[in-house]
N, C-alpha and C positions, 0 to 999 in steps of 0.2 A: 429460502434460507431460514434457518431456525435460530433460536437463542438470541433474539433481539438483533439479528443481523450479523452476529459474530460467527465467522466460519472457522476460526482458529481457537484452540482451547485456552490460549493465554495472550497476554498483551506484549509478549516478547517481540513479535514480528513488527508491529507498528513502532515500537520504541527503537528497534534496530534501524528501521527506515529513517525515523526522525533523527536519531543521533548521528547516523552516517551523513545525512543531508547537512546537518549543522556543522559537523566536522569539516565538510567540504566547503563550508561558507556559502551555501546556496539557500536562498529564500524559498518559501512555499511558492511564490509567484514565478520564480525562475524555473523551478521543477515543473510546475504546471505548464509553462510555456514550452519547455522541452518535450513534455509528454503530450502536449496539445489537449489537455483536459482542464477543467475549472479548478481553481485553487481549493474550494471546499472539498473536492474529491481527494486531493492530496491529504488534506487534514483528516478526512475520514479514514484513509488508508493508514495514516500514522496513529489514529485512534482505534484501530482494529474494528472499525464500524463499516460494514459492507452493505448496509441497507440502502444508501443513496445510489448504489449501482444497479439495483433492481434484480438483475439476473446474476447468478453465481459465476457464469461463464465470463461476463463482462468484468466482474470484480477480480476474478482470477487473472484475466489478461492484463488488467491495469497493475495489479500487484507484481506480476512477472515483469512488465515493462519498467516499473519503478525500480525493482531490484536490479535489473540489468543496467539501467542508467547509473545507478550508484556503484556498480561493480560488485554487487553481492551475488551469492549463489542462489539463483531463483528457484532451483529445484529443491534446495533445503528449505527455503522459506515457504514453498507451496506444499511441502510434505504433509502438514497437518490440516490443510484446507479440505473441507468436506462440504 
């Protein structure tokens, strides 16, 4: 993954995840528990930082899972992922 681990061209995706989570009243820890991943990885997704995931495939899968958990359109969020 290039660009310092950023796979999307802007910070819109992570902000959308974060704001939707906050609107639902969920903490980072709650989301991490539901997705069965560590809280720092949730924070990384919300910060559009995919370097902690190592492989782009893993980052993409977790981004998809998070979007679905929040009821967001995962296809639209993943459109800019490269």
